[in-house]
C-alpha positions as CSV (number, residue, x, y, z in Angstrom):
1,X,56.8,-6.5,-27.8
2,X,55.7,-7.8,-24.4
3,X,52.0,-7.8,-23.7
4,X,50.4,-6.3,-20.6
5,X,49.7,-8.8,-17.8
6,X,46.0,-8.1,-18.0
7,X,46.1,-9.3,-21.6
8,X,48.3,-12.3,-21.0
9,X,46.1,-13.5,-18.0
10,X,42.9,-13.2,-20.1
11,X,40.9,-16.4,-20.2
12,X,40.7,-18.0,-23.6
13,X,38.3,-20.8,-24.7
14,X,39.0,-22.7,-28.0
15,X,36.2,-24.7,-29.5
16,X,37.3,-26.7,-32.6
17,X,36.5,-30.3,-33.5
18,X,40.1,-30.7,-34.9
19,X,42.6,-31.5,-32.2
20,X,45.4,-30.3,-34.5
21,X,43.9,-26.8,-34.7
22,X,43.6,-26.7,-30.9
23,X,47.2,-27.8,-30.4
24,X,48.5,-25.3,-32.9
25,X,46.6,-22.4,-31.3
26,X,47.8,-23.5,-27.8
27,X,51.4,-23.5,-29.0
28,X,51.1,-20.0,-30.6
29,X,49.4,-18.6,-27.5
30,X,51.7,-20.2,-25.0
31,X,54.8,-18.9,-26.8
32,X,53.3,-15.4,-26.7
33,X,52.9,-15.7,-22.9
34,X,49.1,-16.4,-22.6
35,X,48.5,-18.4,-19.4
36,X,44.9,-19.4,-19.2
37,X,43.6,-21.5,-22.1
38,X,40.7,-23.9,-22.1
39,X,39.7,-26.0,-25.1
40,X,37.3,-28.6,-26.3
41,X,36.8,-30.6,-29.4
42,X,33.1,-31.2,-28.5
43,X,30.9,-28.1,-29.2
44,X,28.3,-29.5,-26.8
45,X,30.8,-28.6,-24.0
46,X,31.2,-25.0,-25.1
47,X,28.3,-23.5,-23.1
48,X,29.1,-25.3,-19.8
49,X,32.8,-24.3,-20.2
50,X,31.8,-20.7,-21.0
51,X,29.4,-20.5,-18.0
52,X,32.1,-22.0,-15.7
53,X,35.0,-19.9,-16.7
54,X,33.5,-16.7,-18.3
55,X,36.4,-16.4,-20.9
56,X,37.4,-13.1,-22.3
57,X,37.5,-14.5,-25.8
58,X,36.1,-17.6,-27.6
59,X,38.0,-19.0,-30.6
60,X,35.2,-20.8,-32.4
61,X,35.2,-23.0,-35.4
62,X,32.0,-22.9,-37.6
63,X,31.9,-26.4,-39.2
64,X,31.6,-28.9,-36.4
65,X,29.5,-32.0,-35.7
66,X,26.5,-32.1,-33.2
67,X,26.4,-28.3,-33.0
68,X,28.0,-25.9,-35.5
69,X,29.5,-22.6,-34.6
70,X,26.2,-20.8,-35.3
71,X,24.4,-23.0,-32.8
72,X,27.1,-22.3,-30.2
73,X,26.8,-18.5,-30.7
74,X,23.1,-18.8,-30.3
75,X,23.6,-20.5,-27.0
76,X,26.0,-17.8,-25.8
77,X,23.7,-15.1,-26.9
78,X,21.1,-16.6,-24.6
79,X,23.2,-15.8,-21.6
80,X,25.2,-12.7,-22.8
81,X,22.8,-11.0,-25.2
82,X,24.4,-9.5,-28.3
83,X,27.8,-8.9,-26.8
84,X,29.7,-12.2,-27.1
85,X,33.5,-12.2,-27.5
86,X,33.7,-14.7,-30.4
87,X,36.6,-14.9,-32.9
88,X,35.5,-17.2,-35.7
89,X,38.0,-19.8,-37.0
90,X,37.2,-20.4,-40.6
91,X,38.6,-21.3,-44.0
92,X,35.3,-20.1,-45.5
93,X,35.5,-17.4,-48.2
94,X,31.8,-17.2,-49.0
95,X,30.7,-13.7,-47.9
96,X,27.2,-15.0,-47.1
97,X,28.7,-17.3,-44.4
98,X,30.7,-14.4,-43.0
99,X,27.7,-12.1,-43.0
100,X,25.7,-14.8,-41.2
101,X,28.5,-15.2,-38.6
102,X,28.6,-11.4,-37.9
103,X,24.8,-11.4,-37.6
104,X,25.0,-14.3,-35.2
105,X,27.4,-12.4,-32.8
106,X,30.9,-12.9,-34.2
107,X,33.3,-10.0,-33.5
108,X,36.0,-10.9,-36.0
109,X,37.5,-13.7,-38.1
110,X,40.7,-15.7,-38.1
111,X,41.5,-17.4,-41.3
112,X,42.7,-21.0,-41.7
113,X,45.5,-22.0,-42.0
114,X,46.6,-19.8,-39.1
115,X,49.2,-17.1,-39.6
116,X,51.0,-16.5,-36.3
117,X,51.2,-12.8,-36.4
118,X,47.6,-12.4,-37.6
119,X,46.5,-14.9,-35.0
120,X,48.1,-13.0,-32.1
121,X,47.1,-9.6,-33.4
122,X,43.4,-10.5,-33.8
123,X,43.2,-12.3,-30.5
124,X,44.9,-9.4,-28.7
125,X,42.6,-6.8,-30.3
126,X,39.5,-8.7,-29.4
127,X,40.6,-9.3,-25.8
128,X,41.4,-5.6,-25.4
129,X,38.0,-4.6,-26.7
130,X,36.3,-7.1,-24.4
131,X,38.3,-6.1,-21.3
132,X,37.5,-2.5,-22.0
133,X,33.8,-3.4,-22.3
134,X,34.0,-5.2,-18.9
135,X,35.7,-2.2,-17.3
136,X,32.9,0.1,-18.6
137,X,30.3,-2.3,-17.3
138,X,32.0,-2.5,-13.9
139,X,32.3,1.3,-13.7
140,X,28.7,1.7,-14.7
141,X,27.7,-0.8,-12.0
142,X,29.8,1.1,-9.5
143,X,28.1,4.3,-10.4
144,X,24.6,2.7,-10.2
145,X,25.5,1.2,-6.8
146,X,26.4,4.7,-5.6
147,X,23.2,6.1,-6.9
148,X,21.2,3.3,-5.2
149,X,23.0,4.0,-2.0
150,X,22.5,7.7,-2.2
151,X,18.8,7.2,-3.1
152,X,18.4,4.9,-0.1
153,X,20.1,7.4,2.1
154,X,17.9,10.2,0.9
155,X,14.8,8.1,1.2
156,X,15.7,7.0,4.8
157,X,16.3,10.7,5.7
158,X,12.9,11.6,4.2
159,X,11.2,8.8,6.1
160,X,12.9,9.9,9.3
161,X,11.7,13.5,8.9
162,X,8.2,12.3,8.2
163,X,8.2,10.1,11.3
164,X,9.6,12.8,13.5
165,X,7.1,15.4,12.3
166,X,4.3,13.0,12.9
167,X,5.7,12.1,16.3
168,X,6.0,15.8,17.2
169,X,2.3,16.3,16.4
170,X,1.3,13.4,18.5
171,X,3.4,14.6,21.5
172,X,1.7,18.0,21.3
173,X,-1.7,16.3,21.4
174,X,-0.9,14.1,24.5
175,X,-0.6,11.1,22.2
176,X,2.4,8.7,22.0
177,X,4.5,7.4,19.2
178,X,2.7,4.0,19.4
179,X,-0.4,5.6,18.1
180,X,1.2,6.5,14.7
181,X,2.9,3.2,14.5
182,X,-0.3,1.2,15.1
183,X,-2.4,3.4,12.9
184,X,0.1,3.3,10.0
185,X,0.4,-0.5,10.2
186,X,-3.4,-0.8,10.2
187,X,-3.5,1.3,7.1
188,X,-0.9,-1.0,5.4
189,X,-3.0,-4.0,6.2
190,X,-6.0,-2.4,4.7
191,X,-4.0,-1.5,1.6
192,X,-2.9,-5.1,1.2
193,X,-6.5,-6.4,1.7
194,X,-7.7,-4.0,-1.0
195,X,-5.1,-5.4,-3.5
196,X,-2.9,-2.3,-3.7
197,X,0.6,-2.9,-5.1
198,X,3.5,-3.2,-2.7
199,X,4.6,0.3,-3.6
200,X,1.2,1.7,-2.9
201,X,0.9,-0.1,0.4
202,X,4.4,1.2,1.4
203,X,3.4,4.7,0.4
204,X,0.2,4.5,2.4
205,X,1.9,3.1,5.5
206,X,4.8,5.7,5.3
207,X,2.5,8.7,4.7
208,X,-0.2,8.0,7.2
209,X,1.8,9.0,10.3
210,X,1.6,12.6,9.0
211,X,-2.2,12.7,9.1
212,X,-2.3,15.1,12.2
213,X,0.9,17.1,11.5
214,X,-1.3,20.2,11.2
215,X,-2.0,20.1,14.9
216,X,1.4,21.7,15.3
217,X,-0.3,24.9,14.2
218,X,-3.2,24.7,16.7
219,X,-2.9,26.9,19.8
220,X,-2.3,24.9,23.0
221,X,-5.3,26.6,24.7
222,X,-7.5,24.7,22.1
223,X,-5.4,21.6,21.5
224,X,-4.8,20.8,25.1
225,X,-8.1,22.0,26.6
226,X,-9.3,19.2,29.0
227,X,-13.0,19.9,28.5
228,X,-15.3,20.1,25.6
229,X,-14.4,22.7,22.9
230,X,-16.8,25.5,22.3
231,X,-17.9,26.4,18.7
232,X,-15.1,28.9,18.1
233,X,-12.5,26.5,19.5
234,X,-13.9,23.7,17.4
235,X,-13.6,25.9,14.3
236,X,-10.0,26.5,15.1
237,X,-9.3,22.8,15.8
238,X,-10.8,21.8,12.4
239,X,-8.2,23.9,10.6
240,X,-5.5,21.4,11.5
241,X,-6.4,19.3,8.4
242,X,-5.8,22.2,6.0
243,X,-2.7,23.4,8.0
244,X,-1.2,19.9,7.7
245,X,-1.9,19.8,3.9
246,X,-0.3,23.2,3.5
247,X,2.8,22.2,5.5
248,X,3.3,19.3,3.1
249,X,2.2,21.0,-0.1
250,X,4.5,21.7,-3.0
251,X,6.9,18.8,-2.6
252,X,8.2,16.8,-5.6
253,X,8.3,13.7,-3.4
254,X,5.5,11.3,-4.1
255,X,5.6,10.3,-0.5
256,X,5.1,13.8,0.8
257,X,2.4,14.4,-1.8
258,X,0.6,11.3,-0.4
259,X,1.0,12.5,3.1
260,X,-0.5,15.9,2.1
261,X,-3.6,14.2,0.7
262,X,-4.1,12.2,3.8
263,X,-3.6,15.2,6.1
264,X,-6.2,17.1,4.1
265,X,-8.8,14.4,3.8
266,X,-8.7,12.1,6.8
267,X,-11.5,14.1,8.5
268,X,-13.8,14.1,5.5
269,X,-16.9,11.9,5.9
270,X,-18.7,9.6,3.5
271,X,-21.9,11.6,3.7
272,X,-20.2,15.0,3.1
273,X,-20.5,16.3,6.6
274,X,-16.7,16.2,7.3
275,X,-14.1,18.9,7.0
276,X,-12.3,20.9,5.7
277,X,-13.9,20.7,2.2
278,X,-17.1,18.8,2.9
279,X,-16.5,16.3,0.0
280,X,-18.3,13.0,0.1
281,X,-18.3,9.4,-1.2
282,X,-15.7,8.4,-3.7
283,X,-14.6,12.0,-4.1
284,X,-12.7,11.5,-0.9
285,X,-9.3,9.9,-1.8
286,X,-9.1,6.3,-0.9
287,X,-6.1,6.9,1.3
288,X,-8.0,9.5,3.3
289,X,-10.9,7.1,3.8
290,X,-8.6,4.3,4.9
291,X,-6.8,6.6,7.4
292,X,-10.1,7.8,8.8
293,X,-11.1,4.3,9.9
294,X,-7.7,3.3,11.2
295,X,-7.3,6.6,13.1
296,X,-10.7,6.4,14.8
297,X,-10.3,2.7,15.7
298,X,-6.9,3.3,17.4
299,X,-8.1,6.5,19.1
300,X,-11.2,4.8,20.6
301,X,-9.3,1.7,21.8
302,X,-6.6,3.8,23.4
303,X,-6.6,5.1,26.9
304,X,-5.8,8.8,27.3
305,X,-5.7,11.2,30.3
306,X,-9.1,12.5,29.3
307,X,-10.9,9.2,28.5
308,X,-10.9,5.5,29.1
309,X,-10.2,3.0,26.3
310,X,-13.2,1.6,24.6
311,X,-13.4,-2.2,24.1
312,X,-12.9,-3.7,20.7
313,X,-16.6,-4.6,20.6
314,X,-17.7,-1.1,21.5
315,X,-15.3,0.4,18.9
316,X,-16.5,-1.9,16.1
317,X,-20.1,-1.1,16.9
318,X,-19.3,2.5,16.6
319,X,-17.6,2.0,13.2
320,X,-20.6,0.0,11.9
321,X,-22.9,2.8,13.2
322,X,-20.8,5.2,11.2
323,X,-20.8,3.1,8.0
324,X,-22.4,5.1,5.2
325,X,-22.3,8.3,7.3
326,X,-18.8,8.9,8.6
327,X,-17.1,6.0,6.9
328,X,-17.0,4.2,3.5
329,X,-19.2,1.2,4.2
330,X,-17.2,-1.1,2.0
331,X,-14.0,-0.2,3.8
332,X,-15.6,-1.0,7.2
333,X,-16.3,-4.5,5.8
334,X,-12.6,-4.7,4.7
335,X,-11.4,-3.5,8.1
336,X,-13.5,-6.1,9.9
337,X,-12.0,-8.7,7.7
338,X,-8.5,-7.8,8.9
339,X,-9.5,-7.3,12.5
340,X,-7.5,-10.3,13.8
341,X,-4.3,-8.9,12.3
342,X,-5.2,-5.5,13.6
343,X,-5.5,-6.8,17.1
344,X,-2.1,-8.6,16.8
345,X,-0.5,-5.3,16.0
346,X,-2.4,-3.6,18.8
347,X,-1.1,-6.2,21.2
348,X,2.5,-5.9,19.9
349,X,2.6,-2.1,20.2
350,X,0.8,-1.6,23.5
351,X,1.6,1.5,25.5
352,X,3.1,1.5,28.9
C-alpha cells in the first residue's frame, strides 16, 4: 500500500551508535519510499541535528556512549516541552526501563532486531500522530493570529473614537487638536516618571484626551462666551465634568473606564475646593490629579483668541502657587522634573 506524500516526505532522524542499525533502518525506509533521512552514530550530535532539521520523528537508541537515550530525550524536552516525537530503539525487556523511557518522553518502542513490517508500521503511526499535532498547532496559531488582528482592529477603532470625541470637544471650545496631543503626552511622561507600568502609562495617555468631552453638552452661549461667566453660567460650565463622565459611563472597556474617571475628576482640587464632588487629597484618583496639572500647564502656555500665552516661567510659578491647594504638591515636583521633555513636546506640536 502506497503511503501519502506527506508521510513519505517527513523528516526522520536516526540516533544509534551502531552503524549497522542505521544502515538497516535506512534500507527499510528507502525501500518504503521515505525521502528525508538524517542519521548520526554520535548522540552528542542529536540536539544540533534536531534543531537544524526539526524532524517529524526521532529513532533513538537508549544504550549509547557519551550520552544515553535518556539524556538525549532530556535535551529535546528542553526545547520542545513534553511533546517530543521519539521512537525508542531497544532490545531491553525490563519493564522498568520502558517505564522510564515513557516518562522521559518516548512515544513508542521499536524492538531489536528490527522486523520490517513492525518497523514501518510504528514509524508511520508516530509520524501521522506528530503531523496531526503540527497541523493542530498551526491551526491554533492561525486562529490566535486572527484573534490578535481582530483585537488590534477593535482597539484601533476604539482609540480612533476616543480621539475624535476628544477632538470634537476641543473644536467646540475654540481649542485645537494639538492641545489634546500635547496634554496626553505630558500625562504619559508623568506616568513614566511615577513608575507606572507600560500598560498603565498607555491607558493614561490614551484616556486623557477625553478629559473635556463633557463640553459637548454645554450650551454655546456659555461655552463660547467671550467675557467672564456670571455665577449661573459658571454653574452650568462646571457640569461638563459630570456630563463627560456620564457620556463614558457603563463601558466594559478599561480604557473608556479610565477616561470616565479622568473626565469626572480632572477639576477636583487637592484642598477639596474643586468640582463636581469636592473631594480632596488622595481621594482624587491619581490620573485625575495628573491630568489637572498637564491640562492647566498647556492651557496657560497656549495662545487663544481670548488670551495671550503665558511664559513657561509664569506658568510654573502659577503651578507652584497652586501646590497644596489646587494641585497635588508631590506631582508638581514630578512635573518640574520632566519639564525639559515637556518643552520638547510643546515645541514639536506647536500650533500654526
